[in-house]
Legacy VTK file of the C-alpha trace (Angstrom):
# vtk DataFile Version 3.0
C-alpha trace
ASCII
DATASET POLYDATA
POINTS 299 float
110.955 -64.633 89.739
114.526 -63.435 89.082
115.094 -59.836 88.056
116.387 -59.295 84.525
118.166 -56.116 83.453
118.043 -55.492 79.701
120.208 -52.721 78.274
121.972 -51.610 75.121
125.765 -51.386 75.103
127.484 -49.264 72.446
130.593 -50.702 70.767
133.596 -48.572 69.705
132.473 -48.823 66.060
129.018 -47.459 66.893
126.943 -50.645 67.038
124.449 -51.461 69.784
124.508 -54.803 71.575
121.413 -55.964 73.440
122.539 -57.298 76.837
120.537 -59.262 79.407
121.848 -59.638 82.984
120.453 -61.607 85.918
121.673 -63.278 89.099
123.576 -62.194 92.203
125.184 -58.771 91.757
128.423 -59.924 93.346
128.470 -63.247 91.472
131.218 -64.445 89.169
130.134 -63.434 85.637
128.960 -66.252 83.383
128.757 -65.142 79.750
126.270 -67.275 77.805
126.523 -67.346 74.004
123.173 -68.362 72.516
122.566 -70.697 69.617
121.709 -70.084 65.958
119.163 -68.611 65.345
118.412 -67.286 68.821
118.717 -64.094 70.859
119.019 -63.023 74.485
115.838 -63.825 76.424
115.292 -65.093 79.996
116.480 -68.697 80.311
115.572 -70.157 83.674
117.012 -73.596 82.892
120.431 -71.929 82.840
119.890 -68.963 85.156
118.557 -70.841 88.199
121.431 -73.328 88.551
123.867 -70.523 87.722
122.517 -68.352 90.559
122.596 -71.324 92.932
126.315 -71.592 92.173
126.961 -67.888 92.720
127.090 -66.969 89.032
125.739 -63.782 87.458
124.452 -64.677 83.988
125.177 -62.269 81.145
123.871 -62.954 77.669
123.753 -60.711 74.642
122.132 -60.927 71.239
124.813 -61.309 68.579
124.828 -58.749 65.738
121.618 -58.799 63.711
119.620 -60.662 66.355
117.100 -58.999 68.657
118.004 -55.319 68.947
121.730 -55.756 68.241
123.042 -53.819 65.249
124.201 -56.006 62.326
127.855 -55.912 61.310
128.679 -54.014 58.128
131.409 -56.536 57.250
129.335 -59.675 57.748
129.474 -60.557 54.040
133.229 -60.210 53.815
135.542 -60.325 56.809
133.616 -60.756 60.097
134.841 -63.710 62.158
133.817 -65.693 65.211
136.664 -63.977 67.082
134.884 -60.630 66.579
132.169 -61.870 68.941
134.791 -62.423 71.640
135.806 -58.787 71.165
132.137 -57.827 71.631
132.096 -59.898 74.820
134.952 -57.807 76.186
133.050 -54.625 75.301
129.975 -55.875 77.170
131.981 -56.803 80.254
133.767 -53.450 80.222
130.437 -51.618 80.049
129.197 -53.600 83.041
132.391 -52.918 84.992
133.357 -56.604 85.085
136.706 -58.297 84.540
137.187 -62.057 85.012
134.474 -64.421 83.780
133.625 -67.948 82.732
131.746 -68.650 79.541
129.371 -71.197 78.044
128.348 -71.337 74.395
125.578 -73.569 73.062
125.293 -74.748 69.468
126.199 -71.713 67.302
127.464 -70.102 70.492
129.994 -72.887 71.078
132.675 -71.401 68.814
132.171 -68.031 70.554
132.991 -69.550 73.937
136.145 -71.073 72.454
136.993 -67.679 70.935
136.838 -66.110 74.401
139.198 -68.771 75.729
141.624 -68.164 72.873
141.576 -64.373 72.633
140.797 -63.223 76.201
143.129 -65.415 78.292
143.720 -62.674 80.838
140.014 -62.464 81.649
138.374 -65.756 80.660
138.938 -68.312 83.426
137.330 -71.290 81.658
135.125 -72.010 78.652
132.635 -74.684 77.639
131.420 -75.407 74.120
128.112 -77.257 74.261
126.952 -79.069 71.095
129.080 -76.659 69.031
130.265 -77.064 65.469
133.807 -77.693 64.278
135.546 -75.011 62.184
135.293 -74.898 58.382
137.782 -77.131 56.632
138.229 -79.375 59.672
140.602 -82.024 58.367
139.044 -85.477 58.082
135.522 -84.307 59.004
132.478 -84.403 56.746
130.499 -81.583 58.410
127.054 -82.706 57.228
127.366 -86.481 57.726
124.685 -87.494 60.224
122.932 -84.124 60.055
119.172 -83.683 59.770
117.831 -82.760 56.295
117.013 -79.142 57.166
120.585 -78.399 58.196
122.010 -80.195 55.168
119.904 -77.923 52.954
121.015 -74.856 54.917
124.680 -75.844 54.610
124.160 -76.134 50.859
122.753 -72.608 50.725
125.629 -71.286 52.839
128.116 -72.729 50.348
126.439 -70.736 47.561
127.060 -67.378 49.254
125.142 -64.574 50.912
122.507 -64.017 48.229
121.528 -67.681 47.985
121.569 -68.047 51.759
119.338 -64.990 52.179
116.807 -66.409 49.736
116.871 -69.810 51.431
116.368 -68.425 54.942
113.614 -66.059 53.878
111.707 -68.975 52.356
112.470 -71.765 54.799
113.696 -70.075 57.979
111.225 -67.301 58.724
108.440 -69.596 60.067
110.719 -70.276 63.060
110.488 -66.583 63.994
106.786 -66.927 64.786
106.919 -70.342 66.451
105.150 -70.875 69.763
106.048 -73.457 72.370
103.258 -75.626 70.969
104.657 -75.764 67.432
108.453 -75.346 67.855
108.915 -79.122 67.607
107.105 -79.210 64.269
109.184 -76.312 62.926
112.445 -78.084 63.783
111.216 -81.236 62.053
113.931 -83.697 61.059
116.519 -82.003 63.277
115.090 -83.616 66.403
115.776 -87.245 67.358
113.270 -88.881 69.748
115.236 -87.862 72.848
115.025 -84.201 71.806
111.327 -84.431 70.954
110.685 -85.829 74.435
112.615 -82.924 76.002
110.776 -80.228 74.025
108.066 -79.532 76.582
107.287 -76.986 79.280
109.950 -74.436 80.132
112.459 -75.673 77.565
109.970 -75.378 74.708
108.960 -71.926 75.975
112.583 -70.755 75.995
113.485 -72.115 72.563
110.375 -70.575 71.013
110.928 -67.195 72.700
114.620 -67.096 71.764
113.762 -67.971 68.153
111.022 -65.342 67.913
113.281 -62.623 69.309
116.071 -63.707 66.951
113.885 -62.611 64.030
113.204 -59.070 65.250
115.220 -57.789 62.253
114.390 -60.629 59.897
116.955 -63.196 58.823
120.025 -60.922 59.002
121.425 -62.307 62.281
120.921 -65.915 61.192
122.478 -65.255 57.781
125.472 -63.446 59.266
126.020 -66.164 61.894
126.109 -68.753 59.120
128.549 -66.709 57.040
131.093 -66.463 59.871
131.215 -70.250 59.867
132.432 -70.298 56.248
135.734 -68.534 56.953
138.555 -69.037 59.486
137.396 -68.325 63.024
140.237 -65.923 63.800
142.035 -67.984 66.455
143.938 -71.250 66.798
142.366 -74.206 68.566
145.767 -75.741 69.251
147.007 -72.701 71.176
144.485 -72.543 74.021
145.795 -71.105 77.290
142.465 -71.339 79.153
140.844 -74.592 80.387
138.042 -75.735 78.090
135.397 -78.440 77.905
133.421 -79.979 75.053
129.906 -81.337 75.749
127.942 -83.273 73.152
125.327 -86.000 72.870
125.607 -89.030 70.617
122.096 -88.570 69.162
122.497 -84.957 67.955
121.065 -84.332 64.451
121.714 -80.570 64.376
125.459 -80.774 65.039
126.541 -84.378 64.499
128.499 -86.160 67.215
131.565 -86.285 64.948
131.998 -82.523 65.387
132.478 -82.954 69.137
134.869 -85.850 68.600
136.897 -83.664 66.239
136.934 -80.729 68.675
137.891 -82.970 71.588
140.886 -84.148 69.571
141.950 -80.694 68.340
141.186 -78.173 71.108
144.368 -78.130 73.156
143.794 -79.661 76.588
140.015 -79.897 76.236
138.021 -81.974 78.716
135.518 -84.034 76.704
132.039 -85.024 77.888
130.640 -87.115 75.042
127.330 -88.261 76.472
125.614 -91.438 75.318
121.931 -91.083 74.411
121.597 -87.293 74.589
120.642 -84.982 71.733
121.164 -81.327 70.831
118.285 -80.093 72.990
117.979 -82.736 75.696
121.525 -82.052 76.894
120.325 -78.632 78.083
118.585 -80.433 80.924
122.040 -81.396 82.260
122.857 -77.732 82.889
123.797 -78.223 86.537
126.432 -80.791 85.541
127.717 -78.522 82.770
128.103 -75.588 85.175
129.760 -77.694 87.868
132.284 -78.856 85.307
132.883 -75.308 84.076
133.496 -74.050 87.598
135.889 -76.906 88.310
137.856 -75.939 85.199
138.059 -72.414 86.579
139.258 -73.688 89.942
136.112 -72.528 91.722
LINES 1 300
299 0 1 2 3 4 5 6 7 8 9 10 11 12 13 14 15 16 17 18 19 20 21 22 23 24 25 26 27 28 29 30 31 32 33 34 35 36 37 38 39 40 41 42 43 44 45 46 47 48 49 50 51 52 53 54 55 56 57 58 59 60 61 62 63 64 65 66 67 68 69 70 71 72 73 74 75 76 77 78 79 80 81 82 83 84 85 86 87 88 89 90 91 92 93 94 95 96 97 98 99 100 101 102 103 104 105 106 107 108 109 110 111 112 113 114 115 116 117 118 119 120 121 122 123 124 125 126 127 128 129 130 131 132 133 134 135 136 137 138 139 140 141 142 143 144 145 146 147 148 149 150 151 152 153 154 155 156 157 158 159 160 161 162 163 164 165 166 167 168 169 170 171 172 173 174 175 176 177 178 179 180 181 182 183 184 185 186 187 188 189 190 191 192 193 194 195 196 197 198 199 200 201 202 203 204 205 206 207 208 209 210 211 212 213 214 215 216 217 218 219 220 221 222 223 224 225 226 227 228 229 230 231 232 233 234 235 236 237 238 239 240 241 242 243 244 245 246 247 248 249 250 251 252 253 254 255 256 257 258 259 260 261 262 263 264 265 266 267 268 269 270 271 272 273 274 275 276 277 278 279 280 281 282 283 284 285 286 287 288 289 290 291 292 293 294 295 296 297 298
């Protein structure tokens, strides 16, 4: 079994970030940005192929998830780009400089933020099944989305108070889900290809990451959602770091149209729009995703 080092890193503004590190000590750092709502827990489906490729995997729980301190400005001004700044703080604390990064689902925009705002350190970035920014021209963000996410988007549009009430009523059961019932909890968000993939180690990971996400209640989930209602804090058309977009055609959590939009608007992005894969099943292609990321970085 791989060794995992869990620690707390203090930010300049006095917050704690929960950081999980595993893999070869001399490996190229791979920063993994987890989905929404999730937190940093061991993830063998990513960590094993990463270690085989000489990568040291670093993940951290975003503010409000796990043991990471919530942001005080989450209701007002916090942006996706702020999480890239936290990434730099984590790397500094670990004594690391250059890195590659992968974000999945809600973590996708965070990987793009690293590419946009840390070009001197980030060698390449991949957004896997990530959403497009708010106000994306010509995109209906909920078209093709499962009913649970459509309802959540509606609550987000009503503001923090309404979103809090919605998540406390409808979201909290996910925080106690086991591997045996995670599929039921995700309900209409899973197409058949994702249901088929939700077994064994993948189901264990998704359940564990969801349970740990709720260590402080719904605050991390709520604050993640709120950052997606305002500008991300960087320009997609001014990327100076190689990027890739991965998405499956059957995704009901983040519809395929989001990836098509990102592929057309992220400057120089390499698009992998995969026929027949869903939001979850695409995780089983992790070796391919990492090989592509390393090729972008020239490794």
